C-alpha positions in Angstrom: 6.9 12.8 25.7 5.1 9.9 23.9 2.1 10.7 21.6 -0.5 8.1 20.9 -1.1 7.7 17.2 -3.4 5.1 15.8 -1.8 2.6 13.4 -2.0 3.5 9.7 -2.4 0.7 7.2 -0.2 0.2 4.1 -3.3 0.8 2.0 -4.0 4.2 3.7 -0.3 5.2 3.2 -0.5 4.3 -0.5 -3.8 6.3 -0.9 -2.3 9.4 0.7 0.9 9.2 -1.3 -1.2 9.1 -4.5 -3.1 12.2 -3.3 0.2 13.9 -2.7 1.3 13.2 -6.2 -2.0 14.6 -7.5 -1.7 17.7 -5.3 1.8 18.4 -6.7 0.1 18.9 -10.2 -2.2 21.6 -8.9 -1.8 25.3 -9.4 -2.0 25.7 -5.6 1.2 23.7 -5.2 2.9 25.3 -8.1 2.3 28.7 -6.5 3.8 27.4 -3.2 6.9 26.3 -5.2 7.2 29.7 -6.9 7.0 31.4 -3.5 10.1 29.4 -2.5 10.0 29.7 1.3 10.6 26.9 3.7 7.7 26.6 6.1 10.0 25.5 8.9 13.2 27.6 8.7 12.1 30.4 6.4 15.0 29.9 4.0 14.6 30.9 0.3 14.4 27.7 -1.8 14.7 27.6 -5.6 11.3 26.5 -7.0 12.7 23.2 -8.4 14.2 22.3 -5.0 11.0 22.8 -2.9 9.8 19.6 -1.3 6.3 18.8 0.0 6.0 17.9 3.7 3.1 16.8 5.7 2.9 18.6 9.0 1.3 15.5 10.5 3.2 12.8 8.6 1.1 10.2 6.7 2.6 7.4 8.7 1.3 9.1 11.9 -2.2 9.5 10.6 -1.8 12.8 8.6 -3.8 13.4 5.5 -2.8 15.0 2.2 -4.8 18.2 2.5 -3.9 21.8 1.8 -4.1 22.4 5.6 -1.5 19.6 6.3 0.9 20.1 3.4 3.7 22.7 3.3 6.6 23.7 1.2 9.9 22.9 2.8 13.6 22.9 2.0 15.1 19.5 1.6 17.2 19.8 4.8 14.2 20.5 7.0 12.1 17.9 5.3 14.8 15.3 5.8 15.5 16.2 9.4 11.9 16.3 10.4 11.2 12.8 9.1 8.1 11.5 10.8 8.1 14.0 13.7 5.0 15.8 14.7 5.2 19.6 14.7 5.3 19.8 18.5 8.3 17.4 18.5 10.0 19.5 15.8 9.4 23.0 17.3 12.6 23.0 19.4 14.8 22.3 16.4 13.0 25.0 14.3 13.5 27.6 16.9 17.2 26.8 17.1 17.5 27.1 13.3 15.7 30.4 13.2 18.0 31.9 15.8 21.0 30.9 13.7 19.7 32.7 10.6 
């Protein structure tokens, strides 16, 4: 299935990446790291290994907001890449069944 996503400019990407760097410094994000749970597969992740993932990727129009940012293990974050959640759900369900 093809999903229409409006083009995102380099300037918008740069702005959102800066917002992500700023969000990583907040108490809210630090608490997410301490909780150490991957949003996608549910695995326990050591706080220093938690990665920030945008549910709707920046490159696909996502914004850096608390509602669009989750804690993820490096493996899930790397495998998800620029996928939308609906595109990712099949993989996540398969992983959860294996755990």
